[in-house]
C-alpha positions as a Markdown table, in Angstrom:
| # | Residue | x | y | z |
|---|---|---|---|---|
| 1 | Met | 14.9 | 4.1 | 11.5 |
| 2 | Arg | 16.9 | 2.6 | 14.4 |
| 3 | Phe | 15.2 | 1.4 | 17.5 |
| 4 | Ala | 16.7 | 0.9 | 21.0 |
| 5 | Val | 15.5 | -2.7 | 21.0 |
| 6 | Pro | 15.9 | -4.8 | 17.8 |
| 7 | Met | 12.7 | -5.6 | 15.9 |
| 8 | Arg | 11.9 | -8.5 | 13.6 |
| 9 | Glu | 12.9 | -7.7 | 10.0 |
| 10 | Ala | 9.4 | -8.9 | 8.9 |
| 11 | Ala | 7.8 | -6.2 | 11.0 |
| 12 | Leu | 10.1 | -3.5 | 9.8 |
| 13 | Arg | 9.3 | -4.3 | 6.2 |
| 14 | Leu | 5.5 | -4.1 | 6.6 |
| 15 | Pro | 3.8 | -1.7 | 4.3 |
| 16 | His | 1.1 | 0.6 | 5.8 |
| 17 | Tyr | -2.5 | -0.6 | 5.6 |
| 18 | His | -4.7 | 2.4 | 4.8 |
| 19 | Ala | -7.6 | 2.0 | 7.3 |
| 20 | Pro | -10.7 | 4.3 | 7.1 |
| 21 | Leu | -10.0 | 7.9 | 7.8 |
| 22 | Glu | -11.4 | 9.6 | 10.9 |
| 23 | Gly | -14.5 | 11.8 | 10.7 |
| 24 | Arg | -16.5 | 9.5 | 8.5 |
| 25 | Ala | -19.6 | 9.1 | 10.7 |
| 26 | Thr | -21.6 | 12.0 | 9.2 |
| 27 | Lys | -20.7 | 11.3 | 5.5 |
| 28 | Leu | -22.1 | 8.9 | 2.9 |
| 29 | Arg | -19.6 | 6.1 | 3.4 |
| 30 | Leu | -19.2 | 4.2 | 0.1 |
| 31 | Asp | -15.5 | 3.5 | 0.7 |
| 32 | Phe | -15.2 | 0.4 | 3.0 |
| 33 | Asn | -18.1 | -1.9 | 2.1 |
| 34 | Glu | -19.9 | -1.3 | 5.3 |
| 35 | Asn | -23.7 | -1.7 | 5.8 |
| 36 | Thr | -24.9 | 1.8 | 4.9 |
| 37 | Val | -28.1 | 1.6 | 7.0 |
| 38 | Gly | -26.8 | 0.1 | 10.2 |
| 39 | Cys | -27.6 | -3.0 | 12.2 |
| 40 | Ser | -31.2 | -4.1 | 12.7 |
| 41 | Gln | -33.6 | -2.8 | 15.3 |
| 42 | Arg | -33.5 | -6.1 | 17.1 |
| 43 | Val | -29.7 | -5.8 | 17.5 |
| 44 | Arg | -30.0 | -2.2 | 18.8 |
| 45 | Ala | -32.6 | -3.3 | 21.3 |
| 46 | Ala | -30.3 | -6.2 | 22.5 |
| 47 | Leu | -27.4 | -3.8 | 23.0 |
| 48 | Ala | -29.5 | -1.4 | 24.9 |
| 49 | Arg | -30.3 | -4.2 | 27.4 |
| 50 | Leu | -26.6 | -4.9 | 27.9 |
| 51 | Ser | -26.3 | -4.7 | 31.7 |
| 52 | Pro | -23.4 | -3.1 | 33.7 |
| 53 | Gly | -22.9 | -6.5 | 35.4 |
| 54 | Leu | -22.4 | -8.3 | 32.1 |
| 55 | Val | -19.9 | -5.6 | 31.0 |
| 56 | Ala | -18.0 | -6.0 | 34.2 |
| 57 | Ile | -17.2 | -9.7 | 33.8 |
| 58 | Tyr | -15.1 | -11.6 | 31.3 |
| 59 | Pro | -17.3 | -12.7 | 28.4 |
| 60 | Glu | -18.9 | -16.2 | 28.4 |
| 61 | Tyr | -18.9 | -17.8 | 24.9 |
| 62 | Glu | -20.6 | -21.2 | 25.0 |
| 63 | Glu | -24.3 | -20.2 | 24.7 |
| 64 | Thr | -23.6 | -17.8 | 21.8 |
| 65 | Arg | -21.2 | -20.2 | 20.1 |
| 66 | Arg | -23.8 | -23.0 | 20.2 |
| 67 | Arg | -26.5 | -20.7 | 18.9 |
| 68 | Leu | -24.2 | -19.5 | 16.0 |
| 69 | Ala | -23.3 | -23.1 | 15.3 |
| 70 | Arg | -27.0 | -24.0 | 14.9 |
| 71 | Phe | -27.6 | -21.0 | 12.7 |
| 72 | Phe | -24.6 | -21.9 | 10.4 |
| 73 | Glu | -25.5 | -25.6 | 10.6 |
| 74 | Val | -22.1 | -26.7 | 12.0 |
| 75 | Ala | -21.1 | -28.4 | 15.2 |
| 76 | Pro | -19.9 | -26.2 | 18.1 |
| 77 | Thr | -16.5 | -27.8 | 17.8 |
| 78 | Glu | -16.3 | -26.6 | 14.1 |
| 79 | Ile | -16.6 | -22.8 | 14.8 |
| 80 | Leu | -14.3 | -20.3 | 16.5 |
| 81 | Leu | -15.4 | -16.8 | 17.3 |
| 82 | Thr | -12.8 | -14.2 | 16.5 |
| 83 | Asn | -12.3 | -10.4 | 16.8 |
| 84 | Gly | -13.5 | -9.7 | 13.3 |
| 85 | Ala | -12.5 | -11.7 | 10.2 |
| 86 | Asp | -9.0 | -10.1 | 10.5 |
| 87 | Asp | -8.4 | -11.9 | 13.7 |
| 88 | Ala | -9.3 | -15.2 | 12.1 |
| 89 | Leu | -6.8 | -14.5 | 9.3 |
| 90 | Arg | -4.1 | -13.6 | 11.9 |
| 91 | Leu | -4.8 | -16.8 | 13.8 |
| 92 | Ile | -4.3 | -18.9 | 10.6 |
| 93 | Ala | -1.1 | -17.1 | 9.9 |
| 94 | Asp | 0.2 | -17.6 | 13.5 |
| 95 | Val | -0.5 | -21.3 | 13.3 |
| 96 | Phe | 0.6 | -22.2 | 9.8 |
| 97 | Leu | 3.1 | -19.6 | 8.5 |
| 98 | Glu | 6.7 | -19.0 | 9.5 |
| 99 | Arg | 10.0 | -18.2 | 7.8 |
| 100 | Gly | 10.7 | -20.7 | 5.1 |
| 101 | Thr | 7.0 | -21.3 | 4.2 |
| 102 | Ala | 4.9 | -19.6 | 1.5 |
| 103 | Ala | 1.4 | -18.4 | 1.1 |
| 104 | Leu | -0.5 | -17.8 | -2.2 |
| 105 | Val | -2.8 | -15.0 | -3.1 |
| 106 | Val | -4.5 | -13.8 | -6.3 |
| 107 | Glu | -4.2 | -10.0 | -6.7 |
| 108 | Pro | -5.7 | -7.5 | -6.3 |
| 109 | Thr | -7.4 | -8.8 | -3.2 |
| 110 | Phe | -8.0 | -8.0 | 0.5 |
| 111 | Pro | -4.7 | -6.4 | 1.7 |
| 112 | Met | -4.7 | -8.0 | 5.2 |
| 113 | Tyr | -3.7 | -11.3 | 3.6 |
| 114 | His | -0.4 | -9.7 | 2.5 |
| 115 | Phe | -0.1 | -8.1 | 6.0 |
| 116 | Phe | -0.3 | -11.3 | 8.0 |
| 117 | Val | 1.8 | -13.3 | 5.6 |
| 118 | Gln | 4.6 | -10.7 | 5.6 |
| 119 | Leu | 4.4 | -10.3 | 9.4 |
| 120 | Ser | 4.9 | -14.1 | 9.8 |
| 121 | Gly | 8.1 | -14.0 | 7.8 |
| 122 | Ala | 6.7 | -16.3 | 5.1 |
| 123 | Arg | 7.1 | -15.7 | 1.4 |
| 124 | Leu | 4.2 | -14.3 | -0.5 |
| 125 | Leu | 3.4 | -15.9 | -3.9 |
| 126 | Arg | 1.3 | -13.6 | -6.1 |
| 127 | Leu | -0.8 | -14.3 | -9.1 |
| 128 | Arg | -3.2 | -11.8 | -10.8 |
| 129 | Tyr | -6.7 | -11.5 | -12.0 |
| 130 | Ser | -6.9 | -10.7 | -15.7 |
| 131 | Arg | -7.8 | -7.3 | -17.1 |
| 132 | Glu | -11.3 | -8.5 | -17.3 |
| 133 | Met | -11.1 | -9.5 | -13.6 |
| 134 | Lys | -11.2 | -13.2 | -14.5 |
| 135 | Phe | -9.8 | -15.7 | -12.0 |
| 136 | Pro | -6.5 | -17.4 | -13.3 |
| 137 | Met | -7.7 | -20.9 | -12.6 |
| 138 | Glu | -5.0 | -22.9 | -14.4 |
| 139 | Ala | -2.2 | -20.8 | -13.0 |
| 140 | Val | -3.6 | -21.2 | -9.4 |
| 141 | Cys | -3.7 | -25.0 | -9.8 |
| 142 | Arg | -0.1 | -25.1 | -11.0 |
| 143 | Ala | 0.9 | -22.9 | -8.0 |
| 144 | Leu | -1.0 | -25.2 | -5.6 |
| 145 | Ala | 0.8 | -28.3 | -7.0 |
| 146 | Arg | 4.0 | -26.8 | -5.6 |
| 147 | Gly | 2.6 | -26.9 | -2.1 |
| 148 | Pro | 2.4 | -23.5 | -0.6 |
| 149 | Arg | 1.4 | -23.7 | 3.1 |
| 150 | Val | -1.7 | -21.5 | 2.8 |
| 151 | Phe | -3.9 | -20.2 | 0.0 |
| 152 | Phe | -6.0 | -17.2 | 0.9 |
| 153 | Leu | -9.0 | -16.7 | -1.4 |
| 154 | Ala | -11.7 | -14.1 | -1.0 |
| 155 | Asn | -14.9 | -15.3 | -2.6 |
| 156 | Pro | -16.4 | -13.0 | -3.8 |
| 157 | Asn | -13.1 | -11.2 | -4.2 |
| 158 | Asn | -12.5 | -7.7 | -2.9 |
| 159 | Pro | -12.1 | -5.4 | -4.8 |
| 160 | Thr | -12.8 | -7.1 | -8.2 |
| 161 | Gly | -16.2 | -8.6 | -7.2 |
| 162 | Thr | -15.2 | -11.9 | -8.9 |
| 163 | Leu | -16.9 | -15.1 | -7.8 |
| 164 | Val | -15.1 | -18.4 | -8.1 |
| 165 | Ser | -17.7 | -21.1 | -8.9 |
| 166 | Leu | -18.2 | -24.1 | -6.7 |
| 167 | Ala | -17.0 | -26.4 | -9.5 |
| 168 | Gln | -13.8 | -24.4 | -9.7 |
| 169 | Leu | -13.4 | -24.5 | -5.9 |
| 170 | Gln | -13.7 | -28.3 | -6.0 |
| 171 | Lys | -10.9 | -28.4 | -8.5 |
| 172 | Leu | -8.8 | -26.1 | -6.4 |
| 173 | Leu | -9.2 | -28.2 | -3.3 |
| 174 | Gly | -8.3 | -31.3 | -5.3 |
| 175 | Ala | -5.1 | -29.6 | -6.4 |
| 176 | Ala | -4.2 | -28.4 | -2.9 |
| 177 | Arg | -2.8 | -31.6 | -1.5 |
| 178 | Arg | -0.4 | -29.9 | 0.8 |
| 179 | Thr | -2.1 | -26.5 | 1.2 |
| 180 | Leu | -4.6 | -25.1 | 3.7 |
| 181 | Val | -7.2 | -23.4 | 1.5 |
| 182 | Val | -8.8 | -20.4 | 3.3 |
| 183 | Val | -12.0 | -19.3 | 1.7 |
| 184 | Asp | -12.9 | -15.8 | 3.0 |
| 185 | Glu | -16.7 | -15.5 | 2.6 |
| 186 | Ala | -17.1 | -12.0 | 4.0 |
| 187 | Tyr | -19.7 | -11.2 | 1.3 |
| 188 | Trp | -21.5 | -14.6 | 1.1 |
| 189 | Glu | -24.9 | -13.1 | 1.9 |
| 190 | Phe | -24.7 | -11.1 | -1.4 |
| 191 | Ser | -23.3 | -13.9 | -3.5 |
| 192 | Gly | -25.3 | -16.8 | -2.2 |
| 193 | Ala | -22.3 | -19.1 | -2.8 |
| 194 | Ser | -20.6 | -21.0 | 0.0 |
| 195 | Val | -18.4 | -23.9 | 0.7 |
| 196 | Leu | -19.1 | -24.0 | 4.5 |
| 197 | Glu | -20.8 | -27.4 | 4.3 |
| 198 | Trp | -17.6 | -28.8 | 2.8 |
| 199 | Ile | -15.4 | -28.5 | 5.9 |
| 200 | Arg | -15.9 | -32.1 | 6.9 |
| 201 | Arg | -15.2 | -33.3 | 3.3 |
| 202 | Tyr | -11.9 | -31.4 | 3.0 |
| 203 | Pro | -9.6 | -31.5 | 6.0 |
| 204 | Asn | -7.5 | -28.8 | 4.4 |
| 205 | Leu | -10.4 | -26.3 | 4.1 |
| 206 | Ala | -11.1 | -23.3 | 6.5 |
| 207 | Val | -13.9 | -20.8 | 5.9 |
| 208 | Val | -13.9 | -17.3 | 7.3 |
| 209 | Arg | -17.1 | -15.1 | 7.7 |
| 210 | Thr | -17.8 | -11.8 | 9.3 |
| 211 | Phe | -20.7 | -9.9 | 10.9 |
| 212 | Ser | -19.2 | -6.6 | 9.6 |
| 213 | Lys | -20.9 | -6.5 | 6.2 |
| 214 | Ala | -24.5 | -7.6 | 5.8 |
| 215 | Ala | -25.2 | -7.6 | 9.5 |
| 216 | Gly | -23.9 | -4.1 | 10.0 |
| 217 | Leu | -21.6 | -4.9 | 13.0 |
| 218 | Ala | -18.3 | -3.7 | 11.8 |
| 219 | Gly | -17.8 | -1.5 | 14.9 |
| 220 | Leu | -18.2 | -4.4 | 17.2 |
| 221 | Arg | -15.7 | -6.7 | 15.5 |
| 222 | Leu | -17.0 | -10.3 | 15.3 |
| 223 | Gly | -15.9 | -12.9 | 12.8 |
| 224 | Cys | -16.2 | -16.7 | 12.6 |
| 225 | Leu | -13.6 | -19.3 | 11.6 |
| 226 | Phe | -14.9 | -22.7 | 10.5 |
| 227 | Ala | -13.0 | -25.9 | 10.0 |
| 228 | Asn | -13.4 | -29.6 | 10.8 |
| 229 | Ser | -13.2 | -30.4 | 14.5 |
| 230 | Ala | -9.6 | -31.5 | 14.6 |
| 231 | Leu | -8.3 | -28.4 | 12.7 |
| 232 | Ala | -10.6 | -26.1 | 14.6 |
| 233 | Gly | -9.3 | -27.6 | 17.9 |
| 234 | Ala | -5.7 | -27.0 | 16.9 |
| 235 | Leu | -6.5 | -23.4 | 16.0 |
| 236 | Arg | -8.4 | -22.9 | 19.3 |
| 237 | Arg | -5.3 | -23.8 | 21.3 |
| 238 | Ala | -3.5 | -20.8 | 19.7 |
| 239 | Gln | -6.3 | -18.4 | 20.4 |
| 240 | Pro | -6.4 | -16.0 | 23.4 |
| 241 | Pro | -9.2 | -17.0 | 25.8 |
| 242 | Tyr | -11.2 | -13.7 | 25.5 |
| 243 | Ala | -10.8 | -12.5 | 21.9 |
| 244 | Val | -14.4 | -11.3 | 21.5 |
| 245 | Asn | -16.1 | -8.8 | 23.7 |
| 246 | Ala | -19.5 | -9.2 | 25.4 |
| 247 | Ala | -21.3 | -6.5 | 23.3 |
| 248 | Ala | -20.3 | -8.3 | 20.1 |
| 249 | Leu | -21.6 | -11.6 | 21.5 |
| 250 | Val | -25.0 | -10.0 | 22.4 |
| 251 | Ala | -25.2 | -8.3 | 18.9 |
| 252 | Ala | -24.4 | -11.5 | 17.0 |
| 253 | Asp | -26.9 | -13.5 | 19.0 |
| 254 | Ala | -29.6 | -10.9 | 18.2 |
| 255 | Ala | -28.5 | -10.7 | 14.5 |
| 256 | Val | -29.0 | -14.4 | 13.8 |
| 257 | Arg | -32.4 | -14.3 | 15.6 |
| 258 | Asp | -33.3 | -11.6 | 13.0 |
| 259 | Ala | -31.8 | -13.3 | 10.0 |
| 260 | Ala | -34.7 | -12.2 | 7.8 |
| 261 | Ser | -33.6 | -8.6 | 8.2 |
| 262 | Ile | -30.1 | -9.4 | 6.9 |
| 263 | Gln | -31.6 | -11.4 | 4.0 |
| 264 | Arg | -33.9 | -8.5 | 3.0 |
| 265 | Tyr | -31.0 | -6.1 | 3.2 |
| 266 | Ala | -28.8 | -8.3 | 1.0 |
| 267 | Arg | -31.5 | -8.8 | -1.6 |
| 268 | Glu | -32.0 | -5.0 | -1.8 |
| 269 | Val | -28.3 | -4.4 | -2.1 |
| 270 | Cys | -27.9 | -6.9 | -5.0 |
| 271 | Ala | -30.8 | -5.3 | -6.9 |
| 272 | Val | -29.4 | -1.8 | -6.4 |
| 273 | Arg | -25.9 | -3.0 | -7.4 |
| 274 | Glu | -27.2 | -4.0 | -10.8 |
| 275 | Glu | -29.2 | -0.8 | -11.2 |
| 276 | Leu | -26.0 | 1.2 | -10.4 |
| 277 | Arg | -24.0 | -0.8 | -12.9 |
| 278 | Ala | -26.5 | 0.0 | -15.6 |
| 279 | Ala | -26.5 | 3.7 | -14.6 |
| 280 | Leu | -22.7 | 3.8 | -14.8 |
| 281 | Ala | -22.8 | 2.1 | -18.2 |
| 282 | Gly | -25.3 | 4.8 | -19.4 |
| 283 | Arg | -22.7 | 7.4 | -18.5 |
| 284 | Gly | -19.9 | 5.5 | -20.4 |
| 285 | Ile | -18.2 | 4.2 | -17.3 |
| 286 | Thr | -16.9 | 0.7 | -17.3 |
| 287 | Ser | -17.7 | -1.5 | -14.2 |
| 288 | Phe | -17.1 | -5.2 | -13.6 |
| 289 | Pro | -19.6 | -7.9 | -12.6 |
| 290 | Ser | -19.7 | -8.2 | -8.9 |
| 291 | Ala | -21.1 | -10.7 | -6.4 |
| 292 | Gly | -20.4 | -8.5 | -3.4 |
| 293 | Asn | -22.0 | -5.3 | -2.0 |
| 294 | Phe | -19.7 | -3.1 | -4.1 |
| 295 | Leu | -18.7 | -2.4 | -7.7 |
| 296 | Leu | -15.3 | -1.8 | -9.1 |
| 297 | Ala | -15.4 | 0.8 | -11.8 |
| 298 | Asp | -12.8 | 2.4 | -14.1 |
| 299 | Phe | -13.3 | 6.2 | -14.3 |
| 300 | Gly | -10.0 | 6.7 | -16.2 |
| 301 | Pro | -7.6 | 9.7 | -15.8 |
| 302 | Gly | -10.3 | 11.9 | -14.3 |
| 303 | Ala | -10.8 | 9.7 | -11.2 |
| 304 | Pro | -8.4 | 11.6 | -8.8 |
| 305 | Arg | -10.2 | 14.9 | -9.3 |
| 306 | Met | -13.6 | 13.2 | -9.1 |
| 307 | Leu | -12.7 | 11.5 | -5.8 |
| 308 | Arg | -11.6 | 14.9 | -4.3 |
| 309 | Val | -14.8 | 16.7 | -5.4 |
| 310 | Leu | -17.0 | 13.9 | -4.1 |
| 311 | Ala | -15.2 | 13.9 | -0.8 |
| 312 | Gln | -15.6 | 17.6 | -0.4 |
| 313 | Ser | -19.4 | 17.1 | -0.9 |
| 314 | Gly | -19.4 | 14.3 | 1.8 |
| 315 | Ile | -19.4 | 11.2 | -0.4 |
| 316 | Leu | -16.5 | 8.8 | 0.2 |
| 317 | Leu | -15.4 | 6.2 | -2.4 |
| 318 | Arg | -12.3 | 3.9 | -2.3 |
| 319 | Asp | -9.5 | 4.7 | -4.7 |
| 320 | Arg | -7.9 | 1.4 | -5.8 |
| 321 | Ser | -5.5 | 2.9 | -8.3 |
| 322 | Glu | -2.4 | 1.3 | -6.6 |
| 323 | Asp | -3.8 | -2.1 | -7.3 |
| 324 | Phe | -3.7 | -1.6 | -11.0 |
| 325 | Gly | -0.7 | 0.7 | -11.5 |
| 326 | Arg | -2.7 | 3.7 | -12.9 |
| 327 | Pro | -5.4 | 6.1 | -11.9 |
| 328 | Gly | -9.0 | 5.3 | -12.6 |
| 329 | Phe | -10.1 | 2.2 | -10.6 |
| 330 | Val | -12.6 | 3.1 | -7.9 |
| 331 | Arg | -14.5 | 0.8 | -5.6 |
| 332 | Ile | -18.1 | 1.9 | -4.8 |
| 333 | Thr | -20.0 | 0.4 | -1.8 |
| 334 | Ile | -23.7 | -0.2 | -2.7 |
| 335 | Gly | -26.1 | 1.8 | -0.5 |
| 336 | Thr | -29.8 | 2.3 | -0.6 |
| 337 | Arg | -31.6 | 3.5 | -3.8 |
| 338 | Ala | -31.8 | 7.0 | -2.2 |
| 339 | Gln | -28.1 | 7.0 | -1.4 |
| 340 | Met | -27.2 | 5.8 | -4.9 |
| 341 | Arg | -29.4 | 8.5 | -6.4 |
| 342 | Gly | -27.6 | 11.1 | -4.3 |
| 343 | Phe | -24.2 | 9.6 | -5.4 |
| 344 | Leu | -25.1 | 9.7 | -9.1 |
| 345 | Ala | -26.3 | 13.3 | -8.9 |
| 346 | Ala | -23.0 | 14.3 | -7.2 |
| 347 | Leu | -21.1 | 12.2 | -9.7 |
| 348 | Asp | -22.7 | 14.0 | -12.7 |
| 349 | Ala | -21.4 | 17.3 | -11.2 |
| 350 | Ala | -17.9 | 15.9 | -10.3 |
| 351 | Trp | -16.9 | 13.6 | -13.2 |
| 352 | Pro | -15.5 | 15.2 | -16.3 |
| 353 | Gly | -16.8 | 12.4 | -18.5 |
């Protein structure tokens, strides 16, 4: 397509990211790893008290930033508030990537890494998880020795559920002498594994977190970007002054005051995840070990029909066939026990087996 005003080639070559479809609110949403019960009562109460006066002025960040810093046990100078985790990834790409540089990913993984790398004009270096969804440790270390500018690592990884161990992460950071290692901990509440306390030890480490998953605030868009004070300060200079809205600040403040609610939800999800994995195995369906709030399962050639039938009954799953080059791979968000019972009953009617 020709445009009246020339566009950057990198923008013209961008593939489409398939965001959630419209009309999902009344359905059982097991497709985008959202919290299936919603935010806590304390968050809802805080949002209800949001005054017209507060909405009418530009948001003020310092009080919330300091409270979140205390909650995450970092200094206020080591945390940036962002418009969701996506905004943190975009900021990293804006600051570190340009034409002539390269970024490393291990596929399949969160597609927004590809999006921001390609938009920057940088080259995308791709490695792959094994058929068993194992992390290719030695290949990644060899790639890091060549000095890509950025390495994006989701840990646990989406959609495989793979968790790279802390010992492996230490080895990766040791190999990344000329690379910014970005550890995306969107699902850390479910995995219990984090390198956040390492940001002072490794000057080339950045950690990304989100309130979209366990806290149930996906609709308000709040993420956090952590790095040592010098790196965080450099990133902050490239950040717009009002990236996060007032409602998101109020909700995040209430969410960390009610951390016990998030912890209870995460524990329940982890227990239900393992129950679902056993239930799928009993039906002859292969799924892979996961440290997130989801399972990746292989339903084989019958998956496309199954997905259509489930969608018609109001149950949404995420088709990940494109990631693997054949139909069958489906990612299932973990809901409550009652929601999973409903899903399994519908699955028994929809899946040819």
